[in-house]
C-alpha positions as CSV (number, residue, x, y, z in Angstrom):
1,M,2.9,46.8,-7.9
2,S,0.5,47.1,-4.9
3,S,2.7,49.9,-3.5
4,D,2.0,51.8,-6.7
5,F,-1.7,51.2,-6.3
6,E,-1.6,52.3,-2.7
7,G,0.2,55.5,-3.7
8,Y,-2.5,56.2,-6.3
9,E,-5.2,55.6,-3.7
10,Q,-3.5,58.2,-1.4
11,D,-3.2,60.7,-4.2
12,F,-6.9,60.1,-5.1
13,A,-8.0,60.6,-1.5
14,V,-6.1,63.9,-1.3
15,L,-7.6,65.1,-4.5
16,T,-11.2,64.2,-3.7
17,A,-10.8,65.8,-0.2
18,E,-9.5,69.0,-1.9
19,I,-12.4,69.0,-4.3
20,T,-14.9,68.6,-1.5
21,D,-13.3,71.5,0.4
22,E,-13.3,73.7,-2.7
23,K,-17.0,72.9,-3.3
24,K,-17.8,73.9,0.3
25,Q,-15.8,77.1,-0.1
26,M,-17.6,78.0,-3.4
27,V,-21.0,77.4,-1.8
28,A,-20.1,79.7,1.1
29,N,-18.8,82.3,-1.3
30,V,-22.0,82.2,-3.4
31,E,-24.1,82.4,-0.3
32,K,-22.2,85.5,0.8
33,Q,-22.6,87.1,-2.6
34,L,-26.3,86.4,-2.7
35,E,-26.7,88.1,0.7
36,E,-24.8,91.1,-0.5
37,A,-27.0,91.3,-3.6
38,R,-30.1,91.1,-1.4
39,E,-28.8,93.9,0.7
40,L,-28.1,96.0,-2.4
41,L,-31.6,95.4,-3.6
42,E,-33.0,96.6,-0.3
43,Q,-30.9,99.8,-0.5
44,M,-32.0,100.3,-4.1
45,E,-35.6,100.0,-3.0
46,L,-35.1,102.6,-0.3
47,E,-33.6,104.9,-2.9
48,V,-36.5,104.4,-5.3
49,R,-39.0,105.4,-2.6
50,E,-37.2,108.8,-2.4
51,I,-37.3,109.5,-6.1
52,P,-40.1,111.9,-7.2
53,A,-43.3,110.2,-8.3
54,Q,-42.9,111.3,-11.9
55,S,-39.6,109.5,-12.3
56,R,-40.3,106.6,-9.9
57,G,-42.1,104.4,-12.5
58,M,-38.9,103.8,-14.5
59,Y,-36.9,102.9,-11.5
60,S,-39.7,100.7,-10.1
61,S,-39.7,98.7,-13.4
62,R,-35.9,98.2,-13.2
63,M,-36.3,97.1,-9.6
64,R,-38.9,94.4,-10.7
65,S,-36.4,93.2,-13.3
66,Y,-33.6,93.0,-10.7
67,K,-35.8,91.2,-8.3
68,Q,-36.7,88.6,-10.9
69,E,-33.1,88.1,-11.8
70,M,-32.3,87.7,-8.1
71,G,-35.1,85.1,-7.8
72,K,-33.7,83.1,-10.7
73,L,-30.2,83.2,-9.2
74,E,-31.5,82.0,-5.8
75,A,-33.6,79.3,-7.4
76,D,-30.6,78.1,-9.6
77,F,-28.4,78.0,-6.5
78,K,-30.9,76.2,-4.5
79,R,-31.3,73.5,-7.2
80,S,-27.5,73.2,-7.4
81,R,-27.2,72.7,-3.6
82,I,-30.0,70.1,-3.7
83,A,-28.3,68.2,-6.5
84,Y,-25.0,68.4,-4.6
85,S,-26.5,67.3,-1.4
86,D,-28.2,64.3,-3.2
87,E,-24.8,63.4,-4.7
88,V,-23.0,63.5,-1.4
89,R,-25.8,61.5,0.3
90,N,-25.6,58.8,-2.5
91,E,-21.8,58.7,-2.1
92,L,-22.0,58.3,1.6
93,L,-24.6,55.5,1.3
94,G,-22.7,53.9,-1.5
95,D,-25.7,54.3,-3.8
96,D,-24.7,55.1,-7.4
97,G,-28.3,55.6,-8.6
98,N,-28.4,52.4,-10.6
99,S,-30.0,50.1,-8.0
100,S,-33.2,48.4,-8.9
101,E,-35.0,50.5,-6.3
102,N,-34.1,53.7,-8.1
103,Q,-34.9,52.6,-11.6
104,V,-38.3,53.6,-12.9
105,G,-40.5,50.9,-14.4
106,C,-38.9,48.0,-12.5
C-alpha cells in the first residue's frame, strides 16, 4: 500500500510544480500585456495632442477614463501578486496562517 501512496506523492509533486510554473507564466504574460497597454496609452496621448483644440476635450475625457481603468488594472494585479507572494512565503516557511502568532486577539 505504501507504494501506492508514494506514487500519489509523485503525482502530487508533478501537479504542484506544473501549477507553480503556470502561475509564473501567467504573471509574466499579464506584466507584458500591462506594458503593452501603457505603451498604447502613451501613443493615444500623443495623438490627442495633435487633435484640434475644439475636438480635443472629448478625447481628453476618454483618455482620463482609460488611465483610470489602467490604474485599477495595475492595482488589482499588484494586490494579486502580493497575495501570491504571501502564499508562497507561507508555504516555504510552513506557516498555514493558523499559528497563534498570526491570530488576532490572542
